[in-house]
Structures are given as C-alpha cells and as structure tokens.
PyMOL CGO cylinders between C-alpha atoms (Angstrom):
from pymol import cmd
from pymol.cgo import CYLINDER

trace = [
    CYLINDER, 126.70, 107.44, 98.83, 126.00, 104.90, 96.11, 0.3, 1, 1, 1, 1, 1, 1,
    CYLINDER, 126.00, 104.90, 96.11, 122.40, 104.88, 94.85, 0.3, 1, 1, 1, 1, 1, 1,
    CYLINDER, 122.40, 104.88, 94.85, 120.65, 101.52, 94.87, 0.3, 1, 1, 1, 1, 1, 1,
    CYLINDER, 120.65, 101.52, 94.87, 118.51, 100.47, 91.91, 0.3, 1, 1, 1, 1, 1, 1,
    CYLINDER, 118.51, 100.47, 91.91, 116.27, 97.44, 91.39, 0.3, 1, 1, 1, 1, 1, 1,
    CYLINDER, 116.27, 97.44, 91.39, 115.43, 96.34, 87.84, 0.3, 1, 1, 1, 1, 1, 1,
    CYLINDER, 115.43, 96.34, 87.84, 112.33, 94.17, 87.47, 0.3, 1, 1, 1, 1, 1, 1,
    CYLINDER, 112.33, 94.17, 87.47, 112.06, 92.62, 84.00, 0.3, 1, 1, 1, 1, 1, 1,
    CYLINDER, 112.06, 92.62, 84.00, 111.71, 89.09, 82.63, 0.3, 1, 1, 1, 1, 1, 1,
    CYLINDER, 111.71, 89.09, 82.63, 114.13, 89.82, 79.76, 0.3, 1, 1, 1, 1, 1, 1,
    CYLINDER, 114.13, 89.82, 79.76, 117.56, 88.59, 80.93, 0.3, 1, 1, 1, 1, 1, 1,
    CYLINDER, 117.56, 88.59, 80.93, 119.38, 90.39, 78.11, 0.3, 1, 1, 1, 1, 1, 1,
    CYLINDER, 119.38, 90.39, 78.11, 117.88, 93.75, 79.10, 0.3, 1, 1, 1, 1, 1, 1,
    CYLINDER, 117.88, 93.75, 79.10, 118.54, 93.12, 82.80, 0.3, 1, 1, 1, 1, 1, 1,
    CYLINDER, 118.54, 93.12, 82.80, 122.20, 92.44, 82.05, 0.3, 1, 1, 1, 1, 1, 1,
    CYLINDER, 122.20, 92.44, 82.05, 122.52, 95.41, 79.69, 0.3, 1, 1, 1, 1, 1, 1,
    CYLINDER, 122.52, 95.41, 79.69, 120.95, 97.91, 82.10, 0.3, 1, 1, 1, 1, 1, 1,
    CYLINDER, 120.95, 97.91, 82.10, 122.82, 96.41, 85.09, 0.3, 1, 1, 1, 1, 1, 1,
    CYLINDER, 122.82, 96.41, 85.09, 126.11, 97.05, 83.28, 0.3, 1, 1, 1, 1, 1, 1,
    CYLINDER, 126.11, 97.05, 83.28, 125.12, 100.57, 82.21, 0.3, 1, 1, 1, 1, 1, 1,
    CYLINDER, 125.12, 100.57, 82.21, 123.96, 101.63, 85.68, 0.3, 1, 1, 1, 1, 1, 1,
    CYLINDER, 123.96, 101.63, 85.68, 126.87, 99.91, 87.47, 0.3, 1, 1, 1, 1, 1, 1,
    CYLINDER, 126.87, 99.91, 87.47, 129.31, 101.88, 85.34, 0.3, 1, 1, 1, 1, 1, 1,
    CYLINDER, 129.31, 101.88, 85.34, 127.39, 105.05, 86.31, 0.3, 1, 1, 1, 1, 1, 1,
    CYLINDER, 127.39, 105.05, 86.31, 127.98, 104.30, 90.01, 0.3, 1, 1, 1, 1, 1, 1,
    CYLINDER, 127.98, 104.30, 90.01, 124.76, 102.54, 90.99, 0.3, 1, 1, 1, 1, 1, 1,
    CYLINDER, 124.76, 102.54, 90.99, 124.54, 99.48, 93.20, 0.3, 1, 1, 1, 1, 1, 1,
    CYLINDER, 124.54, 99.48, 93.20, 122.40, 97.28, 90.95, 0.3, 1, 1, 1, 1, 1, 1,
    CYLINDER, 122.40, 97.28, 90.95, 120.08, 94.44, 91.88, 0.3, 1, 1, 1, 1, 1, 1,
    CYLINDER, 120.08, 94.44, 91.88, 117.94, 92.60, 89.32, 0.3, 1, 1, 1, 1, 1, 1,
    CYLINDER, 117.94, 92.60, 89.32, 114.78, 90.53, 89.58, 0.3, 1, 1, 1, 1, 1, 1,
    CYLINDER, 114.78, 90.53, 89.58, 113.56, 88.45, 86.65, 0.3, 1, 1, 1, 1, 1, 1,
    CYLINDER, 113.56, 88.45, 86.65, 110.01, 88.33, 88.01, 0.3, 1, 1, 1, 1, 1, 1,
    CYLINDER, 110.01, 88.33, 88.01, 107.72, 90.45, 90.15, 0.3, 1, 1, 1, 1, 1, 1,
    CYLINDER, 107.72, 90.45, 90.15, 107.59, 87.62, 92.69, 0.3, 1, 1, 1, 1, 1, 1,
    CYLINDER, 107.59, 87.62, 92.69, 111.39, 87.74, 93.15, 0.3, 1, 1, 1, 1, 1, 1,
    CYLINDER, 111.39, 87.74, 93.15, 111.23, 91.55, 93.43, 0.3, 1, 1, 1, 1, 1, 1,
    CYLINDER, 111.23, 91.55, 93.43, 108.46, 91.40, 96.05, 0.3, 1, 1, 1, 1, 1, 1,
    CYLINDER, 108.46, 91.40, 96.05, 110.50, 88.94, 98.10, 0.3, 1, 1, 1, 1, 1, 1,
    CYLINDER, 110.50, 88.94, 98.10, 113.52, 91.29, 98.00, 0.3, 1, 1, 1, 1, 1, 1,
    CYLINDER, 113.52, 91.29, 98.00, 111.38, 94.23, 99.14, 0.3, 1, 1, 1, 1, 1, 1,
    CYLINDER, 111.38, 94.23, 99.14, 109.55, 92.24, 101.83, 0.3, 1, 1, 1, 1, 1, 1,
    CYLINDER, 109.55, 92.24, 101.83, 112.94, 91.06, 103.11, 0.3, 1, 1, 1, 1, 1, 1,
    CYLINDER, 112.94, 91.06, 103.11, 113.94, 94.69, 103.65, 0.3, 1, 1, 1, 1, 1, 1,
    CYLINDER, 113.94, 94.69, 103.65, 115.72, 95.72, 100.45, 0.3, 1, 1, 1, 1, 1, 1,
    CYLINDER, 115.72, 95.72, 100.45, 115.16, 99.47, 100.10, 0.3, 1, 1, 1, 1, 1, 1,
    CYLINDER, 115.16, 99.47, 100.10, 116.27, 100.75, 96.68, 0.3, 1, 1, 1, 1, 1, 1,
    CYLINDER, 116.27, 100.75, 96.68, 116.47, 104.43, 95.78, 0.3, 1, 1, 1, 1, 1, 1,
    CYLINDER, 116.47, 104.43, 95.78, 115.07, 103.68, 92.31, 0.3, 1, 1, 1, 1, 1, 1,
    CYLINDER, 115.07, 103.68, 92.31, 113.04, 100.82, 90.88, 0.3, 1, 1, 1, 1, 1, 1,
    CYLINDER, 113.04, 100.82, 90.88, 112.60, 100.26, 87.13, 0.3, 1, 1, 1, 1, 1, 1,
    CYLINDER, 112.60, 100.26, 87.13, 109.67, 97.96, 86.35, 0.3, 1, 1, 1, 1, 1, 1,
    CYLINDER, 109.67, 97.96, 86.35, 108.46, 96.37, 83.12, 0.3, 1, 1, 1, 1, 1, 1,
    CYLINDER, 108.46, 96.37, 83.12, 104.69, 96.01, 82.65, 0.3, 1, 1, 1, 1, 1, 1,
    CYLINDER, 104.69, 96.01, 82.65, 104.38, 92.81, 80.60, 0.3, 1, 1, 1, 1, 1, 1,
    CYLINDER, 104.38, 92.81, 80.60, 105.65, 90.02, 82.84, 0.3, 1, 1, 1, 1, 1, 1,
    CYLINDER, 105.65, 90.02, 82.84, 104.54, 86.43, 83.44, 0.3, 1, 1, 1, 1, 1, 1,
    CYLINDER, 104.54, 86.43, 83.44, 102.39, 85.93, 86.52, 0.3, 1, 1, 1, 1, 1, 1,
    CYLINDER, 102.39, 85.93, 86.52, 101.84, 89.27, 88.26, 0.3, 1, 1, 1, 1, 1, 1,
    CYLINDER, 101.84, 89.27, 88.26, 102.38, 92.08, 85.75, 0.3, 1, 1, 1, 1, 1, 1,
    CYLINDER, 102.38, 92.08, 85.75, 104.32, 95.25, 86.53, 0.3, 1, 1, 1, 1, 1, 1,
    CYLINDER, 104.32, 95.25, 86.53, 101.28, 97.40, 87.23, 0.3, 1, 1, 1, 1, 1, 1,
    CYLINDER, 101.28, 97.40, 87.23, 99.85, 94.86, 89.67, 0.3, 1, 1, 1, 1, 1, 1,
    CYLINDER, 99.85, 94.86, 89.67, 103.31, 94.64, 91.26, 0.3, 1, 1, 1, 1, 1, 1,
    CYLINDER, 103.31, 94.64, 91.26, 103.47, 98.42, 91.76, 0.3, 1, 1, 1, 1, 1, 1,
    CYLINDER, 103.47, 98.42, 91.76, 99.96, 98.35, 93.24, 0.3, 1, 1, 1, 1, 1, 1,
    CYLINDER, 99.96, 98.35, 93.24, 101.07, 95.67, 95.72, 0.3, 1, 1, 1, 1, 1, 1,
    CYLINDER, 101.07, 95.67, 95.72, 104.23, 97.61, 96.58, 0.3, 1, 1, 1, 1, 1, 1,
    CYLINDER, 104.23, 97.61, 96.58, 102.15, 100.74, 97.26, 0.3, 1, 1, 1, 1, 1, 1,
    CYLINDER, 102.15, 100.74, 97.26, 99.50, 98.84, 99.27, 0.3, 1, 1, 1, 1, 1, 1,
    CYLINDER, 99.50, 98.84, 99.27, 102.12, 97.12, 101.44, 0.3, 1, 1, 1, 1, 1, 1,
    CYLINDER, 102.12, 97.12, 101.44, 104.16, 100.35, 101.74, 0.3, 1, 1, 1, 1, 1, 1,
    CYLINDER, 104.16, 100.35, 101.74, 107.32, 98.54, 100.60, 0.3, 1, 1, 1, 1, 1, 1,
    CYLINDER, 107.32, 98.54, 100.60, 108.95, 101.46, 98.81, 0.3, 1, 1, 1, 1, 1, 1,
    CYLINDER, 108.95, 101.46, 98.81, 107.94, 104.72, 100.44, 0.3, 1, 1, 1, 1, 1, 1,
    CYLINDER, 107.94, 104.72, 100.44, 110.90, 106.82, 99.31, 0.3, 1, 1, 1, 1, 1, 1,
    CYLINDER, 110.90, 106.82, 99.31, 111.77, 104.79, 96.21, 0.3, 1, 1, 1, 1, 1, 1,
    CYLINDER, 111.77, 104.79, 96.21, 111.40, 106.44, 92.81, 0.3, 1, 1, 1, 1, 1, 1,
    CYLINDER, 111.40, 106.44, 92.81, 109.31, 103.95, 90.82, 0.3, 1, 1, 1, 1, 1, 1,
    CYLINDER, 109.31, 103.95, 90.82, 109.70, 104.19, 87.05, 0.3, 1, 1, 1, 1, 1, 1,
    CYLINDER, 109.70, 104.19, 87.05, 107.98, 102.02, 84.47, 0.3, 1, 1, 1, 1, 1, 1,
    CYLINDER, 107.98, 102.02, 84.47, 110.44, 100.89, 81.78, 0.3, 1, 1, 1, 1, 1, 1,
    CYLINDER, 110.44, 100.89, 81.78, 108.33, 99.12, 79.20, 0.3, 1, 1, 1, 1, 1, 1,
    CYLINDER, 108.33, 99.12, 79.20, 107.41, 98.75, 75.56, 0.3, 1, 1, 1, 1, 1, 1,
    CYLINDER, 107.41, 98.75, 75.56, 103.78, 99.50, 76.43, 0.3, 1, 1, 1, 1, 1, 1,
    CYLINDER, 103.78, 99.50, 76.43, 103.31, 103.04, 75.17, 0.3, 1, 1, 1, 1, 1, 1,
    CYLINDER, 103.31, 103.04, 75.17, 99.51, 103.03, 74.92, 0.3, 1, 1, 1, 1, 1, 1,
    CYLINDER, 99.51, 103.03, 74.92, 97.78, 105.90, 76.69, 0.3, 1, 1, 1, 1, 1, 1,
    CYLINDER, 97.78, 105.90, 76.69, 95.66, 103.54, 78.83, 0.3, 1, 1, 1, 1, 1, 1,
    CYLINDER, 95.66, 103.54, 78.83, 98.83, 101.87, 80.20, 0.3, 1, 1, 1, 1, 1, 1,
    CYLINDER, 98.83, 101.87, 80.20, 100.31, 105.27, 80.99, 0.3, 1, 1, 1, 1, 1, 1,
    CYLINDER, 100.31, 105.27, 80.99, 97.06, 106.31, 82.69, 0.3, 1, 1, 1, 1, 1, 1,
    CYLINDER, 97.06, 106.31, 82.69, 97.04, 103.12, 84.82, 0.3, 1, 1, 1, 1, 1, 1,
    CYLINDER, 97.04, 103.12, 84.82, 100.64, 103.79, 85.84, 0.3, 1, 1, 1, 1, 1, 1,
    CYLINDER, 100.64, 103.79, 85.84, 99.83, 107.40, 86.78, 0.3, 1, 1, 1, 1, 1, 1,
    CYLINDER, 99.83, 107.40, 86.78, 96.94, 106.18, 88.97, 0.3, 1, 1, 1, 1, 1, 1,
    CYLINDER, 96.94, 106.18, 88.97, 99.54, 104.16, 90.87, 0.3, 1, 1, 1, 1, 1, 1,
    CYLINDER, 99.54, 104.16, 90.87, 101.61, 107.33, 91.38, 0.3, 1, 1, 1, 1, 1, 1,
    CYLINDER, 101.61, 107.33, 91.38, 104.67, 106.13, 89.49, 0.3, 1, 1, 1, 1, 1, 1,
    CYLINDER, 104.67, 106.13, 89.49, 107.41, 108.73, 89.25, 0.3, 1, 1, 1, 1, 1, 1,
    CYLINDER, 107.41, 108.73, 89.25, 108.19, 108.16, 85.59, 0.3, 1, 1, 1, 1, 1, 1,
    CYLINDER, 108.19, 108.16, 85.59, 107.31, 106.22, 82.46, 0.3, 1, 1, 1, 1, 1, 1,
    CYLINDER, 107.31, 106.22, 82.46, 109.93, 105.32, 79.85, 0.3, 1, 1, 1, 1, 1, 1,
    CYLINDER, 109.93, 105.32, 79.85, 109.20, 103.44, 76.63, 0.3, 1, 1, 1, 1, 1, 1,
    CYLINDER, 109.20, 103.44, 76.63, 112.07, 101.02, 75.96, 0.3, 1, 1, 1, 1, 1, 1,
    CYLINDER, 112.07, 101.02, 75.96, 111.68, 100.96, 72.18, 0.3, 1, 1, 1, 1, 1, 1,
    CYLINDER, 111.68, 100.96, 72.18, 112.25, 104.69, 71.86, 0.3, 1, 1, 1, 1, 1, 1,
    CYLINDER, 112.25, 104.69, 71.86, 115.07, 105.07, 74.40, 0.3, 1, 1, 1, 1, 1, 1,
    CYLINDER, 115.07, 105.07, 74.40, 118.69, 103.96, 74.25, 0.3, 1, 1, 1, 1, 1, 1,
    CYLINDER, 118.69, 103.96, 74.25, 120.34, 102.96, 77.56, 0.3, 1, 1, 1, 1, 1, 1,
    CYLINDER, 120.34, 102.96, 77.56, 122.15, 106.29, 78.01, 0.3, 1, 1, 1, 1, 1, 1,
    CYLINDER, 122.15, 106.29, 78.01, 118.82, 108.13, 77.60, 0.3, 1, 1, 1, 1, 1, 1,
    CYLINDER, 118.82, 108.13, 77.60, 117.23, 105.81, 80.17, 0.3, 1, 1, 1, 1, 1, 1,
    CYLINDER, 117.23, 105.81, 80.17, 120.08, 106.58, 82.58, 0.3, 1, 1, 1, 1, 1, 1,
    CYLINDER, 120.08, 106.58, 82.58, 119.66, 110.34, 82.02, 0.3, 1, 1, 1, 1, 1, 1,
    CYLINDER, 119.66, 110.34, 82.02, 115.90, 110.15, 82.54, 0.3, 1, 1, 1, 1, 1, 1,
    CYLINDER, 115.90, 110.15, 82.54, 116.28, 108.06, 85.71, 0.3, 1, 1, 1, 1, 1, 1,
    CYLINDER, 116.28, 108.06, 85.71, 118.78, 110.61, 87.09, 0.3, 1, 1, 1, 1, 1, 1,
    CYLINDER, 118.78, 110.61, 87.09, 116.39, 113.47, 86.30, 0.3, 1, 1, 1, 1, 1, 1,
    CYLINDER, 116.39, 113.47, 86.30, 113.39, 111.73, 87.92, 0.3, 1, 1, 1, 1, 1, 1,
    CYLINDER, 113.39, 111.73, 87.92, 115.41, 110.71, 90.98, 0.3, 1, 1, 1, 1, 1, 1,
    CYLINDER, 115.41, 110.71, 90.98, 116.76, 114.24, 91.52, 0.3, 1, 1, 1, 1, 1, 1,
    CYLINDER, 116.76, 114.24, 91.52, 113.33, 115.84, 91.10, 0.3, 1, 1, 1, 1, 1, 1,
    CYLINDER, 113.33, 115.84, 91.10, 111.81, 113.48, 93.69, 0.3, 1, 1, 1, 1, 1, 1,
    CYLINDER, 111.81, 113.48, 93.69, 114.60, 114.19, 96.19, 0.3, 1, 1, 1, 1, 1, 1,
    CYLINDER, 114.60, 114.19, 96.19, 113.93, 117.95, 96.13, 0.3, 1, 1, 1, 1, 1, 1,
]
cmd.load_cgo(trace, "trace")
C-alpha cells in the first residue's frame, strides 16, 4: 500500500523538490503552501501517514498548526515531523511538547537523508 505524505511549507521550490523525491520513493504526495490549506485538507478528511511541517510560515506558524491538529484530533495515527531551518533548542522543546514524532533541520540534511529519516520515524511509530 502506498504511503501518503503531506508537506506543509511556504517555499514552493522545496515543496516541489521533496514532492519529486518522495514520489520517486513510492509515496503518494500532497503539498500545502500554507497551514490554512493543510488544515482544510485535514478537516476535509485527508488522512496522511506522514506529515512534514515547516515552523516559519506566514499566518499560523507550524507549531501552532501542529497544536491545532492535535487539539482537533485531525491526525491521530499520522507521524508528524518538523522539517525546518529552526534548530534552536527552544523550538525543538516546543515541538516535543506537541508530541511531534521527529525534528529535521533542513539546512543540515540533503533530501535523501530526509527521506531516510522519515522512513525510520514512520517505521518506529508503526511498531
């Protein structure tokens, strides 16, 4: 069965790059260029296996988005992973409080490493 992944990032170049990488790896990819678009997808019933979320976004940021997703129980079985350039310990701590499943810093990870890390996190959550 094909795994479904939702990328939430306001950077169109990165959305396209990761969509291509994950599609080639067998994922069914959906992208959202804002947290508002992503929330609409989830509220309309989209149920991804994995969600990769940036923190710094216009409007509602990624951490607030994850908080809303948790509060509204929109992604109970979804592995939620922050994929961001925010590597400060306070950002990581905020993400952990929201029970994210992983935290990847974009600047230090090439796409193949992101794919490997997502696979590892997804498999560990499924056990």
